[in-house]
Structures are given as structure tokens and as C-alpha cells.
N, C-alpha and C positions, 0 to 999 in steps of 0.2 A: 584322527581325522584332520590332523593339522597339515595345510599345505593343501587343502583340496584344489585342484586346479579346473575350473569351467571353461568350456569354449564359450566366449561372449560374442554373438554376432547378431545379425539384424533379426534372427528366429528366437534370440534370447532377450529381447528388450524388457520382458516382464521383470527380469532380474532386478534392474535398476528400482522398479516400483516395489518389489517385494522387500527388497532391503531398508526402504523407507518405511515400511508399515511394519515390518518384523521387529526391528531394532535391536539387531544380535549385539551382543556384548563382545564376542569373540568374532569381529568381521574380519579380522587377519587372518583366520583360518582359510578362509576362500579367496582364491586369486583368480583374476579373469586373463584368459588368454584372447586379446582382441587382434583382429588381423591389422596390418600397417602399425601398430602401436606395441606390440609385444606382450608381456606379462604386466598386468597392474592388479592393484589391490580393488576388490569388488566394489567398495564404497567410492571409488574413484571413476567408475564405470558409468557412463551416460550415453544416451542414445546421439549425441553429438558428436561422439568419437568415430562413429560410423558413418558410411555414406548409403545408406539404405533407401532405396527407390521406392518410395511410396507414392509415386505420382502415377504410377498404374492405376492403383486403387481410386484415386481421385480422379484420373480420367474416366475410369468405368462407371462411379457414381455421377459423376456430371454427366456423362453420356445418357446413362438410364433416367437422371432426372429430366433431361431434355425430353426424351422420348416420351416419359410420363406425362410431361407437361404438354406436348403436341398432342398425345392422344386425348388429353382431357380438354383442350380446346377443340379438336376435332369434334368430339363426342358432343360438345356444348353447340357447335354451331350447325352440325347435323340435326341436332333435337330443335334448335331454334328454326331452321330452315327446311325442316323434314317435307314440307308441302311443295315448296318451290323445287327442291330435289326430285321429287316425285314426278312434278309436272314437267321438268326438263328431261328425267328418265323417259317418260311416255313419250314425249315430243319426238325424241331420237329414236325411240324404237318405231315410231309411226312414219319417220319421214323416211326410213330405210328398211322397209319392211322384206322379209325373206320370202318372194312368191311360193318356192316349193314348199316351204315349212308351212304358209298359211293354206295351201291347197292340201297338204296332209292332212291339217288340223280339222278342216271345214269338209263336208261332204256337199254342201251345197251352198251357193252365193246367197241365194234369197228363198225364202219361203212365202208363198203367197196363202193367204187365209181369208176368205170372203163368204156372203151368203149365196149359197150356189143355187137356191130355189130364185133369184132374182135372175130372171131371164136376160134382161138389157145388161145387168153388171156382168153375168157369166159369158155372153157374148162378147163383150169389150175386152175382157179379160183373156179370153183364150184368143181371140182375134188379134188383137192390138197389143196389149200388155206383155203378153207371155210371148208372142212373136218377136216383139222388139228387144225383150231381154234376151232370149236366144239368139238372135241375130247378132248382139253384141257380146255372145260368149259367157253370158251368166248361166251357172248352173241353177237351175230352178226346181223348187220342190212344190208341186201342185198336189195337194191330198187327193183329189178326185182321180187324178192320172196315175199318181206314183205309189199309192197305196194297195197292196195286192186285195183282191176281191176276198171278203171273209174274215179278214184279220180285224183285230180291235184298231179300230180308228184313232182313238184319243192317244192310247199308249204309242202308235207309230208317229204319231205328230209331235209328241214330247220329246221321244227319242231324236227324232229328225231336227226339232228346234234347238236342242243341246248340239248338234253337229252343224249347223246353220250359221252363216257370218251375221245376217238380218233377216228380217221379215217384215212383210208389208201386210198391214191388217186392213179390215174392211173399211174404217175410217181415213186412212190415207189413200187409199184407193178411190174412195168416193169424191175426195178431194182433186183427183186427177181426171176423173171423167169428164170429157168435154161434150155438153149434150147440143 
């Protein structure tokens, strides 16, 4: 086993540490073939003899550390400012609404509910409010007009409210009536 020649390059840097730990009596049995230095004894082999590029590993670790730090900082800021971010997002969505998307999502623009037994209120809604809303191109849901005869009124009203952008209640309409 004498004169065993090992190729000692950047991949074999472990040999240097192994020889320090192992403490072989016959170190001269092994020789290292080092690029640009020829054949040397293994105890003389050090990483300083080689021009190993570890900068790529350092660069990758540094880059990954920077990305991780940026993610942690962004996560902290988002959790700290989540309400403000939500307000900004909702404002941006509100200022530039997509008209066709809104039209598809809602079947009616407004739904009217009121005490239909109050003649004065019913006349005002049918003659003034309803005409005014429809003249301004609002799609109005009026239960007495739009629910088919014989169907379940409460179920239809609930389903329609789910597809309506807003609704006017009796108390709101009462505040609009000018006597």
C-alpha cells in the first residue's frame, strides 16, 4: 500500500482535516497529486494550495439571507399595517369599478321594501320614487310587482336581496317623503 497516490483537488479538501484527526504513523504512504503543484506528501496538502471558488456558495447564502430578511420585514409590515392596506385596496377597487362585472354580479341596483298597506306611502313610491329611479336607469326590485303571483314571497325577497346592490327600507323612504 506504499506510494498510494490520491488526487487532491477542491472536492477532496476533507483529506486535510482527516489527516489532522486520524494521526497516521505512516503518512508517507499517501501522496497527493495537486493541480499546478505536482505530487506532494499528504501532510503538506492544505486548502491554501488550491484556488477553490467558494464565492458562489457565499453569494448564494448571502442572497438567500437577504431574501429571507426581506420576507420577514414585509411580513412584519403587512401584519402591522393590515388595516391600512385593506382600506387602500378597497379604495382602489372602488375608484375603478368594472361596470360590466358589477352588472353581472347584481340582478337589481336597488330593492324597495315598504308597508304596502299605507296608501299614501304606496302612491308616493309608485308615482314618484319608482318612476324617478327607473328614469335614471336603475334596475329596481319591487316585491308587489316583481314576485310572481302564488310564489313564496319571503323566499323570493331573500334571494333577490342577495342579488341586489342595495335596498331601501321603510324608515329610509319615510325620511324622503315630502308632505
